[in-house]
C-alpha angles and dihedrals in degrees: 000000000000121000132038101207119123091280095048093046091049092051093046093047094049095046091049091050089052092057102263121135105240132188116190120202125194130139088218091071116095125222091274092053095253125133104269099186104060097172103049136080114343092000090063092059124104092224100230115172108208111175112124091044091052105125097222120076101197142026134065095305093055093046094048092050095050092046092049095050090052092046094048089056092046091048091049090056094045094048092042090057087061096046096262119129129215101189109225129184110193124219138047124207116195113197122216118221098182139036088248091058090048091053091048090051091051091051090049092053090054092048094048092048089058087056092049093250122136122234125156129208117223119209124217088255092055091049090051090060094056116105127238089039120253120220109299089221090069110111095191143323147230119228121201111189092187094057122070145128136296118202101237102208098051090041092053091046092051094050092047096046093046091047092051090049087059099045106281110155119213131191126190096217136111123238115234103180142013120212134188115232126220113261091241096046093101090215101095131271097281138048122195118203110208130209091247092059099256127114137222124206123203143165094220124034120194116192112204097154100127112209091004092060099083092054092052094048101041096077087057091056097257115128116192106151120199130191123221114237117191118226123189132199139185132201111214133193114218121243113256092249096049127095122251111266086217085082091068115102089248141310118332131229119198127172093332094315123110127212116197121188114230133193118273098037093296135133138205116219119189151142141177103228113126127089119218129015104297109345111139093355096140094049091045090051090054091050089049093050092050098037088242089305097313100095115136117237094259091055093051089052096046115115119243108236099172141002126196141159139199140186121248120203113232118187117239114233095352134082119258131286113041109220105167139152099213097184136333109316096002119106128178116205108172147101097073090152107186096355108062095120093041097049100035096101094046090048090052091050090051091054091048090051093051093051094044093049 
């Protein structure tokens, strides 16, 4: 397997738990097998899990989201039984900034109720009672108790540590070339040439390398281009006179920007909005910091503790994510764009299904 982001770790962990021998390669792993680049790729994500509030009610995207939410909860229980923690903050409140958004939220509540799923509409009066205050421009909101947020770094560490406890092999090396093996070679269908000069042979090769995936696959004749999209995030410390955001009914989503309560009266603020590597980053950061001009006073006064950014891989001309069997024994699992944390378990289940079948 190539790639130790949240998707790659989820795939490796599940396959190992199902009895497969798995070797995971990623130059971002340190010598102890831990994630050594904590503010890049998956580790730069906020970890929001948005499934029940997904506006579509059918299709692949809907199915993957529902499967992932159920698997995250099952994985939390399994790992918890072995003393591993997947930190989970329940609840997601989407704020409406227009009458049209309010009407769409009301229709979604009715549709989800017919499916037996629980969503709750928040009135403007209910929002006004929340502390710290939400943007006054919000006309209403939609609360999903079943959605929430998983802290990416501890989740990745738990999956990696548990996998290693059960035999997962890791190697902190980059892969330079993929080669097909002759059917009668007896060494597996695939050979990986590593930067250090060694090779790895395998029967199944799973490529979860994000933006590095197209470059690895192109020499084999597989063209799956992906575009980098820059996401930025801030960690803020609340002013002394402001309420603790942990008292909100969950994480908040406003105008494409997400606010995630953190322990110790802190808050994560983030969005994935910018095309390219750095174009418009400064202006986008200002819009993030001010909630596109709608930030309450307490948010404007909050102290910036940390700032980081990471690139998300968005498929070109195809819907995210890319879950493809390219040829016998070669699987591509990439291009999750904004939803790597959300869709990691369902992606892992897809890989397991391909190998089993």
